[in-house]
ZAMIMAR-448823 format. One record per residue (C-alpha): residue in three letters; x, y, z. Coordinates in steps of 0.05 Angstrom, whole numbers, plus 5000, padded with zeros to 4 digits. Layout:
alaXYZ
...
This chain:
met652836239308
leu649736779351
arg647737399314
ala651138039333
gln647038469379
arg645639169353
ala644739789395
val638639989352
pro633939459325
ala634039389249
trp626539529243
leu627540189280
ala633840399243
his631340239173
pro626740849165
phe632941299170
arg637040949117
trp638841399058
gln641541158992
arg647541528964
leu646241598890
pro648542088836
val643542628817
pro640142408751
trp639843098720
ala636842848655
ala631242498693
val630143128734
ala629143518670
arg624342998643
gly620443008708
ala619743768705
leu617043718634
cys612043158647
ala606443218697
gly606643978706
pro606044178632
leu600843638618
leu596543878676
gly597644598656
ala595444448585
gly589044138611
ile587644738655
ala589245238600
thr584644908550
gly578844848598
his579244078600
pro582443918667
ala580343188667
pro584842968608
gly590443388638
val589743038705
leu589542338675
ser595442448628
ala599442778685
leu597742178729
gly600441708676
ser606842108669
met607742108744
leu607141358748
ala611941288690
gly616741758725
val617041298786
asn620240778739
asp624841268703
arg631440978728
pro638440988697
gly639740488641
thr639740408567
arg633940628523
arg631639918515
thr631639758589
gly628040418601
met622640218551
val621539558586
his621739838657
ile617040408639
gly613040098583
leu610339478618
pro607939848680
ala604940378633
leu600639848599
ala598639578668
ser596840288691
ala592340398631
phe589039728642
gly587939888715
met584740548697
leu580240188649
ile578039708704
gly577140258756
ala573340728710
ser568740148690
leu567340018764
gln565640748773
thr561040748713
ala557440138741
gly555840538804
ala558740558874
gly557040008922
trp559939528973
trp561339028918
ile567139468898
val570839198959
leu570538508928
ala572938768861
leu578939118894
phe580338478933
ala580938098867
val585338628834
gly589538668897
phe590737918897
val593137928825
ser597538528839
gly600638218901
ala601737538870
gly605537868813
ser610838098863
val614237418859
ala615437498784
gly620838028788
pro621338778801
val618639018734
arg612338598738
ser611738768812
asn611739508795
ala606739378740
gly602039028789
met602639588839
gln601040128788
met595339728760
leu592339698830
ala593540438842
thr590140658778
thr584440178791
val583140518858
leu583841218829
gly579641058768
ala574140788812
gly574341368862
met576442018828
pro570242378800
leu572942528731
pro568542568668
gly569742118608
thr568741408585
pro573140848613
trp576840758547
ala578241508541
lys580941528612
ala585440938600
leu588141238536
phe589641898570
val593641538624
leu597441148571
ala598741798532
gly601942098594
cys606541488601
leu608341528527
trp610042268535
leu615342098587
leu618041548542
leu618642048486
leu622342528531
arg627041968551
leu628841878478
val630142618471
leu632942838539
arg638542358554
ser644742398597
pro651342548561
arg653641898530
pro660441618512
ala662641468442
gly659140868411
gly653241108371
ala647040688379
leu650740218426
ser653240758473
gly648540548530
glu650639818524
arg657940018520
ala657140428584
ala653839828619
val659639368601
ala664639898620
thr661439938689
val663039188696
phe670439318687
asp670139908735
ala666639478788
leu671838938776
ala677439438788
asp674039658852
ala673438938875
leu680838798861
gly682739418899
ala678739188959
ala681738488959
gly683938269028
gly680038819063
thr673338879097
gly670139159034
ala671738558991
glu664938208996
pro660738848985
ala665239008925
arg664038318897
arg656538408904
arg656939068867
leu660838708813
thr655238188808
ala650038738803
ala653939078747
leu654338418709
asp646838328716
arg645439028689
ala650138938630
asp647238258614
glu640138538615
ala642139108568
leu645338638518
arg639738138523
leu634538678507
arg638838898448
arg638838188421
leu631338128432
thr630138768393
ser634338508335
arg630337868334
leu623638228336
leu625838678279
arg628638078241
arg635138458234
pro641838088235
ala646738298289
arg651538848268
thr659038788272
glu659539268332
glu654138868369
leu657838218360
leu664338538382
leu661038818444
thr658138128459
glu665137838454
arg667938368501
phe662438248551
ala663937508548
ala671237668560
ala669138098620
thr665137518648
ala671037048642
leu675637568674
cys670737648731
glu670836898744
ala678336898748
ser678037508793
val673237168841
ala678336618850
leu683637158862
leu679137508913
trp677936858949
glu685336838969
ala683737459011
arg690637769001
pro691738498983
leu693638588910
pro698539088880
ser695039718856
arg697339578784
val692838958781
ala686639398782
leu689339868728
ser688039388670
pro680439338681
arg680340098686
lys683740138618
phe678639668588
ala672940098616
glu676040728587
ala677040388520
leu669640198518
arg667440908534
thr672041258485
gly672440728430
gly680040728436
ser685140208455
pro686539968526
gly693940058517
arg699239698557
leu696739228611
ser699838988676
ala705538478671
pro703437748683
glu705237388747
thr703936648759
ser705236618834
thr698736238846
ala693735858803
ala688636418813
arg693636958792
gly695536548731
ala688236468711
phe687137208720
asp693037398676
gln690736898623
ala683737188624
leu686837888620
leu690637688558
asp684437378526
ala680638028540
ala686138428507
val685437978445
ala677938108445
phe679138868448
ala684238838393
arg679538498344
gln676038938292
glu671738378263
pro667637868303
leu668937138299
ser663936708261
pro659036348308
ala660935638322
pro656235058304
lys651634778357
pro654134468401
pro660434908400
ala666634558378
pro672434508426
ala676735128428
pro683435088391
ala689635068434
gly691235748463
arg684436048447
pro679036138500
ala672535758489
trp668236378495
leu672136708438
thr670736118392
ala663236178405
pro661836878432
thr654336758440
ala655136098477
val655136438544
ala648536788527
arg645336138504
ala647735768565
ala645236328610
val638236258583
ala638535498593
ala641135588664
ala635836098682
gly630235638659
gly631135118713
arg632135208787
thr631635968786
arg624335918769
arg622535548833
gly617435938873
arg616036438817
ser609136188801
leu603736698815
phe599436148845
gly605035818885
pro605435868961
ala609336528960
gly604836828906
arg598636648945
asp601436959009
tyr603637588973
gly596937648938
leu592937519002
arg596838039041
val595538578989
ala588338378977
val586338369050
cys589639049064
ile586439369003
ala579539089018
ala579939299091
ser582140009074
ala576740079020
ala571339839068
val573540329123
ala573940899072
leu566940759046
leu564340789118
leu567941449134
arg567841849068
pro563841519013
glu564842138969
his572442148972
trp574041438993
tyr579741298945
trp585441618986
leu585741049038
pro586440458990
ala591040878945
thr595640999004
thr595340259022
thr597440068952
phe604140408959
leu605440109028
val603439389029
lys607339068972
pro612038579009
asp617938648961
leu618439408965
gly621439449035
pro619839319108
leu612639469125
phe613939879188
ser619340299154
arg615040449094
thr609140629138
val613141119181
asn616241439120
arg609541469083
phe606241839141
ala612042319149
gly612542449074
thr605042559068
val604943059125
ala610743439094
gly607543429025
val600843669051
leu604244239089
leu608244449027
phe602044418983
ala598044829032
gly603745339036
ala604045378961
gly596545508959
leu597346089006
val603146398967
leu600946268895
thr594646518862
gly590746378799
ser588345728770
trp595045518743
trp598945428807
pro597344678816
ala601044548750
leu607144908777
val606944488841
ala606143848799
gly612144048757
ala616344158820
gly614143478846
gly615943148780
ala622843468781
leu623843218852
leu621542508838
pro627842228805
phe632242518861
ala627342258913
thr628941528899
arg634241598953
his629041559008
phe621841339011
ala619541929053
leu622442409002
gln619142018946
thr612542068984
val613342818989
ala614042878913
ile608142408899
thr603742758950
leu605143438918
met603243168850
val597042778871
leu594343368911
ser595443798849
phe591343308808
val585843278860
tyr585544038866
ala585344128790
ser579743618784
gly575344028829
ser576143678896
gln578744238939
glu577143949007
ala581544099068
ala588543809064
ala587843579137
glu583143029112
arg588942739072
val593242689134
val587542349173
asp586341859116
thr593741699111
ser594041569186
ile588141089182
ala591240729122
cys597940659158
gly594440359218
ile590539869175
val596939649139
leu600739559205
val595239129235
val593138719175
gly600038669144
his602838349208
leu597737799215
pro601437149227
arg600436809160
leu601137449119
ala607737629154
asp611236959156
pro618337069129
arg619336319118
arg614036339064
arg615737019036
val623336949037
gly624236199038
his622536088965
arg627836578942
val633136288989
thr631235588967
ser631835788893
ala638636098907
leu641135478943
his638935028887
ser642435478837
thr648635448881
glu648234688884
glu647534638808
phe653835068798
leu657734668850
arg655634018818
his658034258750
val664734468779
leu665933808816
glu663233318765
ser665333618698
ala672033488666
pro676834088662
gly675234538603
thr668434208590
asp663134708568
pro666235338600
ala660435748574
arg655435348616
arg659935418677
leu660036168669
ala652536188659
leu651135748720
arg655536188763
arg651936808738
ala645136488751
ala647336298821
tyr649737008837
arg643337308808
ser638936858851
leu643237008911
gly642437758899
glu634837688898
ala635137258961
arg639537758997
ala634738328981
ala628937929008
ala632837719069
glu634938439085
thr627638649080
ala625538089127
ala631038259176
ala628338969182
glu621038759191
leu617438879257
leu615838159274
ala614937869343
ala616637169319
arg622937359280
asp627536949325
arg623736309309
asn625636359236
pro632336209203
asp637636739200
trp636436859126
leu642337339117
thr647136839147
val644536299101
val645236749039
thr652236969060
ala654236239068
ala651436068999
glu655236658969
arg661636399000
ile660135708971
val659636008901
asp666036398912
ala669635778937
ala666935358880
thr669535878831
ala676435848863
cys675935088862
ala674335098787
val680435518772
arg684835048812
leu681934438779
asp683234748711
his690534818733
gly691434088752
ala688834028823
arg686333348846
arg678933238836
pro674332938890
ser671132268875
val664232238845
ala661331968910
glu664332528951
ala661933058903
glu654932748899
arg654332708975
leu656333438984
cys651533678929
gln645833268957
ala647033549026
leu646534258999
ser640134088961
ala637133779024
met638734419063
ala634934819010
asp628834369016
ala629034409092
leu629135169091
glu623035179045
asp619134659085
pro621434469156
arg618233789148
arg623233609093
arg629333579137
pro635333189113
ala636932519144
gly643832299164
glu650232669176
leu653233169128
pro660233039102
gly665933319143
pro672533599118
asp676032929131
leu671732609076
leu674633059022
pro682132929022
val683933388964
pro690233768987
asp690734168922
cys683534398927
ala682934648998
thr676935088982
leu672534468986
thr673734469060
asp670835169062
val664834929022
val663434389073
ala664134889130
glu658935349097
val654234759085
glu654934599159
arg653135309176
ile646935279133
arg644934629168
gly645034999234
tyr639435449209
ala635534969164
gly632534599222
ala629735219256
pro622535109277
């Protein structure tokens, strides 16, 4: 299939993309009370260095202050906070040992570890980036103090923001200590209602992806809640078990809904009302009330109505069911399996995530080595150039490179353009503030304004750069380095040029190696789910089926994000690589079709033979291996629709068609 031609190339249009997000007013308030007051306290007490370091720590923590429950916030902020303190310890130790060209080798090593960590997920990727940034700043900023003291001040600034997050929170629904988790599960039902409302239209697939993202966020929130209970050796409370049951009911309802969406027919508006009522019941602690009347016109609609009834039963319960023995016993007639063992889905999800989804996640695997090498070379090159040009204030170049070069944070050209534009705007605003404001306290005021802007600035990287530039210039000014702001613009220009040149070297910019491992992992997860659907008897281990489907969608979401980034990269050799977005879309349709197939098989559809199912699954697995390594191309012909004569399960024909589409791209040179 030929890709649609666009009037504007993706790499040129990407810098102007703007995310539409609600304004996080609580985070804005936290940002205003973080870096500015900490820096002001240091200036007022005559100890600017501790103020600068603690404000730096709070700024880095503010970058990770995103919406979510308290526990997800502690993980997303806490792990990078520890990495930031560790990086400051390394950098300050390098500074204590004395400046020299050997520092380029040290930054190369830290940059490699930071870049390799990008394959391990967004939280550890942010932790690696902030560790590298504080290493550079600790080695270059001339601040007094021992390395341990500097690291502790940075950590204290991060902890100050965490404390504010516990105090300054957004208005929450009813639910006490579980209100954040309730809100996350309620968002799943809202996203489900949106997907049902979009059925049969052009927005059906994007709505289904938003539903998957909502499921992932709710699952993460409940998983962290369970982890906290285990660490505290505290048994799960009644309300926690009830919420787990209701989330399991939401997961089952989503599976039935995917089968309904696969039929691609508009649904009556009343169908989406029931999930809305479940969402409102979770937020208010009330009852969902009357639900839509059942209708069994198709197998998918019958499965949806049955799942809706099961969810109503879960919401009507006031006491959780006792956990089933391991392995879970078969569900009694008329009772869903997930209700007999409400934690089975969670256990199966952990087991599913431990296999294929870990492919390519090793820090020292091919993708990790390429990620690490790209960051390390760019950091070392920028540090070497900086030491040649400005040995007294060399840290700005590698610090700028740190926020540009991470491969998982966005297309390199787009980030470079936005970084330069944001830095220029930030320098001009800071210079203007210096002309208008007087006294020694005004940098703290500018830092406070930048901290308040930072949560809102997540909509666009240029705006985020403006906020960070205002804050960093305030720190530099308060620490005594009051050199001309024009030097910062020049340094940023040089850093952007280095990143564009070094970051686009052939091996460092190969999408097959940077994206292929995620697409391969997603295809293997898809194949595992398809195999379970085709080879398992109806009703066998439904918790594992739900978990495998969730694992497949989660892997596909990560692969789509990587593919969209690769599609917007400025690469001369892009056309010689597979069309990653087409492959991911085909895999998503396979999971959707397999879900619809599972529902039909549960309702008595004829099942393909073991040989047919095995051949189809092996073909999909071979495509995954070929995408990861072109030398591992599958031999022989793939099965055609005529080899799967299952009239009551027509979605398998669509599965074969999507596998054929993937084959068209797997053999790309």
